BAFI-3210 file (N, C-alpha, C; in Angstrom, 3 decimals, decimal comma, padded with zeros to 6 digits):
// residues 201
n [1|2|3|4|5|6|7|8|9|10|11|12|13|14|15|16|17|18|19|20|21|22|23|24|25|26|27|28|29|30|31|32|33|34|35|36|37|38|39|40|41|42|43|44|45|46|47|48|49|50|51|52|53|54|55|56|57|58|59|60|61|62|63|64|65|66|67|68|69|70|71|72|73|74|75|76|77|78|79|80|81|82|83|84|85|86|87|88|89|90|91|92|93|94|95|96|97|98|99|100|101|102|103|104|105|106|107|108|109|110|111|112|113|114|115|116|117|118|119|120|121|122|123|124|125|126|127|128|129|130|131|132|133|134|135|136|137|138|139|140|141|142|143|144|145|146|147|148|149|150|151|152|153|154|155|156|157|158|159|160|161|162|163|164|165|166|167|168|169|170|171|172|173|174|175|176|177|178|179|180|181|182|183|184|185|186|187|188|189|190|191|192|193|194|195|196|197|198|199|200|201]
n.u [132,629|129,526|126,938|123,455|120,473|116,905|114,192|111,048|107,788|106,586|106,278|107,027|108,979|111,032|111,519|112,632|115,002|116,203|116,649|118,353|120,663|121,236|122,050|124,256|127,685|130,255|130,719|130,756|127,791|125,378|122,065|120,980|118,846|115,441|112,523|109,195|108,654|110,062|109,243|109,222|111,800|112,588|113,473|115,935|119,268|122,474|124,565|123,338|123,114|122,793|125,269|124,646|121,558|118,687|116,088|112,529|110,743|108,195|106,371|107,269|107,979|109,777|110,654|111,353|113,971|115,666|114,876|115,901|118,643|118,768|118,263|120,192|123,089|125,457|124,977|124,475|122,107|120,338|118,029|115,588|113,212|110,041|109,388|110,473|110,564|112,294|112,147|111,459|113,740|115,730|114,888|115,328|118,177|118,872|117,943|119,720|120,250|122,449|122,407|120,268|118,234|116,241|113,538|113,438|116,051|118,756|120,103|122,917|123,463|122,209|123,790|126,384|125,753|125,335|127,839|129,426|128,425|128,966|131,706|132,001|131,169|128,676|125,644|123,665|120,793|121,037|119,024|117,989|120,118|120,578|118,202|118,599|120,915|119,874|117,998|119,526|121,040|118,860|117,968|120,207|120,239|117,807|118,108|120,123|118,745|117,151|116,712|118,661|116,937|114,668|115,690|116,074|113,519|112,545|114,127|113,119|110,527|111,175|112,106|109,852|108,439|105,887|104,236|103,916|105,891|108,093|108,174|108,428|110,912|112,608|112,005|109,997|106,736|103,750|102,350|104,480|106,087|104,306|104,359|106,965|106,976|105,095|106,539|108,768|107,480|106,825|109,253|110,287|108,431|106,260|103,368|102,567|103,301|104,056|105,267|107,399|108,886|109,535|111,364|113,580|114,537]
n.v [027,852|029,084|030,653|030,734|032,595|032,334|034,200|034,230|034,407|032,547|029,233|027,329|028,695|028,859|026,289|025,579|027,012|025,914|023,229|023,755|024,686|022,599|020,481|021,434|021,093|022,441|024,741|025,221|025,504|026,444|026,396|028,278|029,717|029,698|031,222|032,504|035,258|038,243|038,609|036,096|035,458|035,992|034,280|033,461|032,414|033,829|032,377|031,339|033,345|034,489|034,650|035,534|036,850|035,805|037,562|037,876|040,439|040,696|039,513|040,484|043,045|046,182|047,610|045,711|045,222|046,863|046,013|043,368|043,949|045,176|043,025|041,175|042,435|041,740|040,527|040,087|041,443|040,080|040,811|038,833|038,545|039,028|041,505|044,226|046,916|050,036|051,957|050,454|048,821|050,766|051,804|049,485|049,208|051,644|051,070|049,210|046,804|044,583|043,219|042,247|040,160|038,471|036,172|034,174|033,520|031,529|028,351|028,363|031,081|031,837|030,592|031,704|034,350|034,363|033,530|035,607|037,986|037,319|037,462|040,162|041,433|042,817|041,844|042,093|041,350|041,197|042,728|044,325|045,791|047,345|048,888|050,338|051,857|053,294|054,872|056,419|057,829|059,202|060,867|062,535|063,825|065,099|066,919|068,581|069,808|071,746|074,991|077,167|078,292|076,643|074,264|074,919|075,365|072,722|071,501|072,662|071,615|068,924|069,151|069,438|071,832|074,265|075,775|078,493|078,970|078,430|080,515|082,633|082,049|082,439|084,940|085,439|085,589|083,798|083,085|083,099|081,025|078,845|079,052|078,400|075,821|074,546|074,872|073,268|070,721|070,388|070,225|067,890|066,139|065,260|065,083|065,589|066,390|064,133|062,552|064,240|064,192|061,548|061,337|062,680|061,180]
n.w [094,177|092,939|094,296|093,712|093,433|092,922|092,130|091,471|090,481|088,917|088,773|086,842|085,420|087,401|087,804|085,281|085,225|087,425|086,519|084,438|085,710|087,519|085,786|084,634|084,089|083,880|085,482|089,045|090,154|092,565|093,761|096,227|097,167|096,434|095,505|095,407|095,694|097,008|099,616|100,580|101,359|103,965|106,048|105,180|105,676|106,434|105,328|103,108|101,389|098,074|095,427|092,970|091,966|090,315|089,009|088,512|087,216|086,502|088,209|090,701|090,592|089,864|092,027|093,817|093,512|095,011|097,534|097,611|097,638|100,148|101,782|100,911|100,659|099,320|096,987|093,315|091,261|088,708|086,252|084,695|082,259|080,416|079,830|077,898|077,392|077,022|079,127|081,417|081,547|081,952|084,426|086,051|085,947|087,166|089,659|090,483|089,143|087,545|085,300|082,473|081,051|078,519|078,896|077,031|076,609|075,728|077,026|077,392|077,514|079,862|081,768|081,273|081,829|084,600|085,424|084,465|085,717|088,329|088,438|088,242|086,007|083,558|081,969|079,167|077,213|073,697|072,207|074,179|074,903|072,722|072,729|075,079|074,420|072,211|073,608|075,327|073,338|072,063|074,075|074,517|071,978|072,115|074,225|073,069|071,179|072,477|073,639|075,926|077,779|077,454|078,509|081,166|082,026|081,752|083,590|085,850|085,884|086,251|088,880|090,259|090,237|089,891|086,971|087,602|089,621|088,294|086,412|088,179|089,209|086,996|086,099|084,218|082,617|083,302|080,969|079,169|080,154|079,514|076,755|076,199|077,043|075,339|072,958|073,527|073,789|071,112|069,846|070,931|070,157|071,655|073,984|076,604|079,976|081,441|079,506|078,957|081,238|081,336|079,290|080,227|082,494]
ca.u [131,120|128,703|125,607|122,539|119,207|115,880|113,010|110,060|106,388|106,222|106,823|107,549|110,183|112,027|111,932|113,468|116,337|116,851|117,029|119,555|121,792|121,650|122,602|125,472|128,927|131,515|130,921|130,070|126,665|124,453|120,954|120,772|117,572|114,440|111,261|108,193|108,617|111,125|108,747|109,443|113,210|112,785|114,173|117,227|120,406|123,614|125,279|122,535|122,996|123,288|126,222|123,880|120,146|117,935|114,828|111,612|110,134|106,742|105,616|107,769|108,031|111,071|110,951|111,887|115,492|116,290|114,497|116,881|120,001|118,735|118,338|121,440|123,878|126,676|124,536|124,278|120,753|120,130|116,609|115,168|111,830|109,599|109,272|111,695|110,612|113,507|111,879|111,564|115,095|116,612|114,554|116,001|119,617|118,935|117,647|120,900|120,431|123,757|122,187|118,873|118,149|114,865|113,239|113,658|117,486|119,193|120,736|124,357|123,460|121,920|125,043|127,425|125,250|125,541|129,299|129,987|128,045|129,693|133,040|132,034|130,683|127,300|125,182|122,230|120,412|121,362|117,927|117,816|121,368|120,281|117,162|119,195|121,741|119,092|117,410|120,535|121,288|117,756|117,998|121,310|119,714|116,726|118,794|120,892|117,832|116,523|117,491|119,005|115,684|113,775|116,274|115,850|112,100|112,496|114,786|112,207|109,477|111,875|112,237|108,435|108,030|104,743|104,473|103,972|107,186|109,232|108,161|109,042|112,314|113,404|111,572|109,180|105,442|103,112|102,043|105,711|106,370|103,417|104,781|108,220|106,642|104,516|107,605|109,539|106,713|106,885|110,680|110,469|107,349|105,478|102,104|102,321|104,236|104,540|106,158|108,611|109,678|110,095|112,546|114,692|114,754]
ca.v [027,629|030,244|030,502|031,358|032,736|032,452|034,804|034,275|033,936|031,478|027,956|026,663|029,388|028,488|024,806|025,512|027,473|024,883|022,153|024,116|024,758|021,253|019,700|022,013|020,589|023,179|025,584|024,713|026,409|025,848|027,165|028,376|030,417|029,727|031,771|033,141|036,618|038,676|038,448|034,596|035,337|036,436|033,351|032,957|032,697|034,580|031,352|031,094|034,628|034,193|035,544|036,126|036,574|035,993|038,095|038,137|041,686|040,665|039,138|040,974|044,522|046,737|048,035|044,585|045,118|047,464|045,149|042,293|044,460|045,383|041,656|040,550|043,433|041,337|039,779|040,784|041,125|040,004|040,699|038,061|038,972|039,113|042,997|044,612|048,299|050,678|052,576|049,384|048,409|051,865|051,820|048,350|049,570|052,720|050,419|048,472|045,536|044,511|042,475|042,060|039,175|038,018|034,814|033,208|033,312|030,063|027,752|028,818|032,493|031,932|030,159|032,751|035,576|034,146|033,621|036,959|038,916|036,830|037,947|041,613|042,031|043,033|041,306|042,501|040,556|042,166|043,619|045,139|046,643|048,295|049,734|051,182|052,788|054,197|055,812|057,343|058,721|060,161|061,911|063,458|064,601|065,935|068,029|069,505|070,682|072,653|076,227|077,317|078,542|075,471|073,350|075,473|074,959|071,220|071,206|073,163|070,654|067,694|069,393|069,533|073,245|074,624|076,815|079,819|079,066|078,420|081,794|083,461|081,756|082,980|086,261|085,520|085,488|082,430|082,820|082,857|079,629|078,021|079,069|077,563|074,335|074,098|074,749|072,121|069,545|070,276|069,802|066,537|065,294|064,728|065,760|065,749|066,522|062,822|062,094|065,011|063,750|060,247|061,561|063,218|060,532]
ca.w [094,032|092,765|094,898|092,844|093,962|091,830|092,710|090,319|090,878|088,041|089,147|085,701|085,063|088,456|087,577|084,122|085,586|088,307|085,771|083,695|086,727|087,966|084,722|084,022|084,677|083,724|086,618|090,261|090,508|093,462|094,178|097,711|097,342|095,410|096,096|094,360|095,992|097,952|101,001|101,017|101,693|105,258|106,835|104,499|106,510|105,683|104,551|101,895|100,537|096,718|094,754|091,837|092,210|089,084|089,495|087,539|087,663|086,155|089,412|091,815|090,375|089,861|093,428|094,659|093,316|096,240|098,642|097,573|098,168|101,600|102,445|100,473|100,216|098,495|095,783|092,057|090,762|087,235|085,899|083,512|082,060|079,053|079,620|077,281|076,992|077,556|080,445|082,457|081,587|082,625|085,824|086,675|086,048|088,216|090,934|090,808|088,397|086,834|084,044|082,103|079,893|078,237|079,396|076,007|076,448|075,622|078,196|077,499|077,892|081,357|082,567|081,063|082,540|086,052|085,632|084,174|086,827|089,524|088,235|088,295|084,782|083,355|080,750|078,710|076,013|072,519|071,782|075,263|074,934|071,545|073,191|076,080|073,682|071,505|074,497|075,748|072,297|071,925|075,234|074,265|070,867|072,610|075,062|072,243|070,358|073,237|074,041|077,328|078,600|077,514|079,386|082,432|082,343|081,854|084,912|086,881|085,918|086,928|090,347|090,803|090,303|089,083|085,954|088,283|090,343|087,157|085,885|089,202|089,293|085,912|085,850|083,016|082,920|083,232|079,621|078,509|080,530|078,706|075,275|076,101|077,223|073,996|071,984|073,954|073,381|069,689|069,499|071,341|069,550|072,707|074,186|077,916|081,052|081,799|078,423|078,979|082,462|080,980|078,427|081,110|083,774]
c.u [130,483|127,320|124,513|121,122|118,229|114,587|112,067|108,816|105,873|106,927|107,585|108,959|111,375|112,461|112,857|114,907|117,028|117,365|118,346|120,792|122,187|122,227|123,878|126,737|130,179|131,820|130,236|128,940|125,752|123,329|120,754|119,503|116,635|113,053|110,379|108,162|109,797|110,626|108,986|110,925|113,601|113,649|115,496|118,360|121,545|124,393|124,599|122,516|123,610|124,394|125,594|122,385|119,378|116,552|113,823|110,736|108,639|105,844|106,005|107,896|109,548|111,605|111,595|113,481|116,143|116,043|115,478|118,132|119,949|118,817|119,677|122,425|125,032|126,176|124,603|122,968|120,820|118,596|116,404|113,654|111,440|109,366|110,528|111,589|111,744|113,285|112,076|112,991|116,021|116,170|115,210|117,503|119,754|118,787|118,851|121,115|121,726|123,630|120,642|118,817|116,653|114,735|113,474|115,096|117,780|119,964|122,082|124,367|123,110|123,088|126,017|127,004|125,602|127,053|129,891|129,654|128,744|131,142|133,136|131,683|129,146|126,899|123,789|121,956|120,618|120,246|117,706|118,955|121,108|119,290|117,752|120,076|120,954|118,414|118,268|120,838|120,150|117,692|119,023|120,833|118,654|117,187|119,397|120,044|117,081|117,436|117,803|117,798|114,749|114,348|116,146|114,434|111,878|113,037|113,825|110,999|109,963|111,895|110,898|107,898|106,754|105,106|104,750|105,401|108,278|109,289|108,761|110,490|113,228|112,871|110,808|107,698|104,820|102,777|103,331|106,205|105,590|103,860|106,078|107,925|106,004|105,593|108,506|108,834|106,781|108,169|110,889|109,374|106,641|104,209|101,756|103,549|104,932|105,549|107,507|109,493|110,304|111,325|113,776|114,853|116,158]
c.v [028,956|030,032|031,362|031,478|032,942|033,076|035,102|033,725|032,884|030,290|027,321|027,406|028,949|027,014|024,745|025,938|026,519|023,686|022,410|024,083|023,354|020,264|020,272|021,566|021,429|024,067|024,953|025,696|025,763|026,818|027,138|029,100|030,251|030,176|032,369|034,716|036,948|038,482|036,984|034,429|035,724|035,589|032,786|033,413|033,376|033,627|031,083|032,265|034,255|035,190|036,324|035,798|036,837|036,407|038,356|039,352|041,598|040,233|039,785|042,569|045,043|047,174|046,968|044,454|045,712|046,697|043,976|042,797|044,754|044,118|041,053|041,584|043,047|040,598|040,625|040,445|041,216|039,828|039,795|038,163|039,052|040,652|043,443|046,183|049,120|051,440|051,670|048,975|049,447|051,863|050,736|048,597|050,632|052,050|049,531|047,069|045,582|043,747|042,419|041,257|038,734|036,566|033,687|032,903|031,898|029,693|028,345|030,268|032,737|031,609|031,282|034,037|035,430|034,189|034,930|037,961|038,541|037,369|039,420|042,270|042,291|042,386|041,723|041,786|041,681|043,164|044,627|046,204|047,714|049,275|050,811|052,232|053,860|055,301|056,903|058,376|059,738|061,242|062,922|064,378|065,564|067,208|069,013|070,261|071,762|073,917|076,249|077,438|077,343|074,358|073,699|075,138|073,485|070,884|071,576|072,137|069,315|067,956|069,571|070,857|073,423|075,720|078,193|080,023|079,121|079,840|082,731|083,290|082,466|084,322|086,411|085,172|084,087|082,063|082,387|081,390|078,611|077,956|078,224|076,064|073,801|073,994|073,578|070,789|069,304|069,768|068,393|065,554|064,554|065,550|066,082|065,886|065,168|062,272|062,866|064,552|062,313|060,369|061,944|062,493|060,445]
c.w [093,891|093,250|094,090|093,512|092,787|092,543|091,566|090,776|090,018|088,305|088,041|085,331|086,081|088,158|086,332|084,524|086,488|087,534|084,909|084,538|087,190|086,960|084,102|084,769|084,757|084,942|087,851|090,737|091,497|093,881|095,657|098,042|096,212|096,016|095,008|094,535|096,892|099,395|101,550|101,527|103,114|106,115|106,229|105,373|105,585|104,838|103,193|100,944|099,137|096,216|093,627|092,054|090,804|089,505|088,351|087,990|087,304|087,350|090,637|091,777|090,540|091,250|094,206|094,522|094,564|097,494|098,759|098,152|099,630|102,296|102,122|099,953|099,300|097,261|094,475|091,451|089,227|087,011|084,672|083,456|080,530|078,793|079,096|076,977|077,764|078,884|081,645|082,613|082,370|084,011|086,621|086,917|087,076|089,525|091,404|090,108|087,606|085,536|083,766|080,850|079,741|078,558|078,331|075,747|076,446|076,835|078,416|077,948|079,374|082,130|082,559|081,770|084,028|086,296|085,520|085,265|088,111|089,537|088,100|087,012|084,726|082,051|080,468|077,412|074,867|072,148|072,973|075,235|073,810|072,034|074,165|075,333|072,929|072,453|074,916|074,602|071,970|072,901|074,958|073,147|071,286|073,308|074,092|071,384|071,060|073,584|075,523|078,277|078,630|078,433|080,880|082,942|082,551|083,266|085,989|087,020|086,569|088,468|091,050|090,879|089,457|088,026|086,583|088,982|089,366|086,662|086,933|089,398|088,175|085,369|084,509|083,403|082,743|081,765|078,843|078,830|079,705|077,289|075,136|076,237|075,963|072,980|072,310|073,629|071,938|069,258|069,889|070,827|070,556|073,022|075,640|078,854|081,419|080,798|078,547|080,133|082,165|080,114|079,114|082,415|084,184]
res [x|x|x|x|x|x|x|x|x|x|x|x|x|x|x|x|x|x|x|x|x|x|x|x|x|x|x|x|x|x|x|x|x|x|x|x|x|x|x|x|x|x|x|x|x|x|x|x|x|x|x|x|x|x|x|x|x|x|x|x|x|x|x|x|x|x|x|x|x|x|x|x|x|x|x|x|x|x|x|x|x|x|x|x|x|x|x|x|x|x|x|x|x|x|x|x|x|x|x|x|x|x|x|x|x|x|x|x|x|x|x|x|x|x|x|x|x|x|x|x|x|x|x|x|x|x|x|x|x|x|x|x|x|x|x|x|x|x|x|x|x|x|x|x|x|x|x|x|x|x|x|x|x|x|x|x|x|x|x|x|x|x|x|x|x|x|x|x|x|x|x|x|x|x|x|x|x|x|x|x|x|x|x|x|x|x|x|x|x|x|x|x|x|x|x|x|x|x|x|x|x]
***
């Protein structure tokens, strides 16, 4: 038996997955947890801990992934959502999600995703897989285009250093630091520190 949890603030979405699982015959799937939020899972017993937890991040947020693992350390979190931007997907993976599928996914894909993750695999919707691969490739390309000094300054910014501290660390003036940062922005085709940090998460 594969125990399944559904955490989704949308009642209609929960009902749809419940109907899919209840009418499926090939695998022994049982819903042991159904809630609108992680906060509603406080009274769930150990015997009810799901093997796979389907999580909607639109209503619960990406930070709820770690909260689920604190509550259910042996579960496998699969995000299902209409949010598909690569930064959100990567943030979910970093938080521990082992799968990410879009809500429009067909019935058979939902079942196979649950079974695959239960067996130790990972599943991502095709469009999301392509986005993640492109993001990784772009990050590698960006890094290869930067000089050693530019990479050092990027690393300083990632570590929360001010322009002044970066200059002090590498023995260069504040104006020189600014020049390197402007050059880096131009190479990466970005306009702000926030965009820079997003590229090198």
